[in-house]
C-alpha positions in Angstrom: 10.3 0.1 -14.9 13.7 1.5 -15.2 16.9 0.0 -14.1 17.0 1.3 -11.4 13.9 1.4 -9.9 13.0 -1.5 -7.8 10.5 -3.6 -8.0 7.6 -3.4 -4.7 8.0 -5.7 -1.4 6.4 -5.6 1.8 9.0 -6.4 4.2 8.0 -7.0 8.6 9.8 -3.7 10.4 8.6 -5.1 13.7 5.7 -7.1 15.1 3.4 -6.0 13.2 4.7 -3.1 11.1 4.7 -3.9 7.6 6.9 -1.6 5.0 5.5 -1.5 0.6 8.7 0.0 -0.3 10.1 0.0 -3.8 8.0 1.1 -7.2 4.1 0.4 -6.8 3.0 1.2 -10.8 0.5 -0.5 -13.0 3.9 -2.9 -13.7 4.3 -4.5 -11.3 0.8 -3.6 -9.2 -0.8 -7.0 -11.2 1.8 -9.6 -10.2 2.6 -8.2 -6.7 -1.3 -8.4 -6.2 -2.0 -12.3 -7.3 0.9 -12.8 -4.4 -1.3 -11.2 -1.8 -1.7 -14.3 0.3 2.1 -14.9 0.7 1.8 -10.7 1.8 -0.7 -9.3 2.9 -1.0 -9.3 6.7 -3.8 -11.1 9.0 -3.7 -9.4 12.1 -6.9 -8.0 14.1 -4.2 -4.5 14.1 -1.4 -3.7 11.4 0.6 -0.9 10.2 1.1 -0.1 6.4 4.9 2.3 6.3 5.2 3.2 2.8 8.0 6.0 2.9 10.0 3.1 1.4 7.6 3.6 -2.3 10.1 5.0 -4.6 7.0 6.5 -7.0 3.2 5.3 -7.2 0.7 5.8 -9.4 -2.4 5.7 -10.1 -2.4 1.8 -10.3 -0.5 1.3 -6.6 -2.9 4.4 -5.2 -6.2 1.4 -6.5 -4.4 -1.1 -5.2 -3.5 0.4 -1.5 -7.7 0.8 -1.1 -8.0 -2.8 -2.4 -6.5 -3.6 0.9 -8.2 -0.7 2.5 -11.4 -2.5 1.7 -10.0 -6.1 3.0 -9.2 -5.0 6.4 -12.3 -3.2 6.6 -14.0 -6.3 5.4 -12.2 -8.5 7.4 -12.5 -5.8 10.6 -8.8 -4.8 11.2 -7.7 -1.5 12.4 -5.2 -0.1 9.6 -2.9 2.5 10.1 -1.0 4.1 7.3 2.0 5.1 8.1 4.8 8.0 6.6 2.2 8.0 3.4 4.1 10.0 0.9 3.7 13.4 -0.6 2.7 11.8 -3.3 0.4 9.4 -2.9 -1.5 12.3 -0.6 -2.2 14.2 -3.7 -3.1 10.9 -6.2 -5.9 10.5 -3.3 -6.7 14.4 -3.9 -6.9 14.8 -7.6 -9.0 11.3 -7.5 -11.0 12.2 -4.7 -10.8 9.2 -2.6 -8.5 10.2 0.6 -11.5 9.8 2.6 -11.8 6.3 1.7 -7.8 6.2 2.0 -7.9 7.3 5.8 -11.2 5.5 6.7 -10.4 3.2 9.8 
């Protein structure tokens, strides 16, 4: 990660809307995911706004798919908002776009 790129963060935007910002890649995912109990929503319905992600790679995509799995297992309603084109391309190339948007 270069000095100009920000590590990934999760911030409350309003109510049950959360913004993921920064770089979500193989360098940032392990530490961020290990802290998920501190930032992963526990509401029955929540939204992740993804427009603040500067960069995302396949590790970041996999982490987001784990969030989808978590929400499904808990019977939570998860909404993705402002999904970056880079992520949509990764999802389609990996043939997991339907898994990402289900729910």
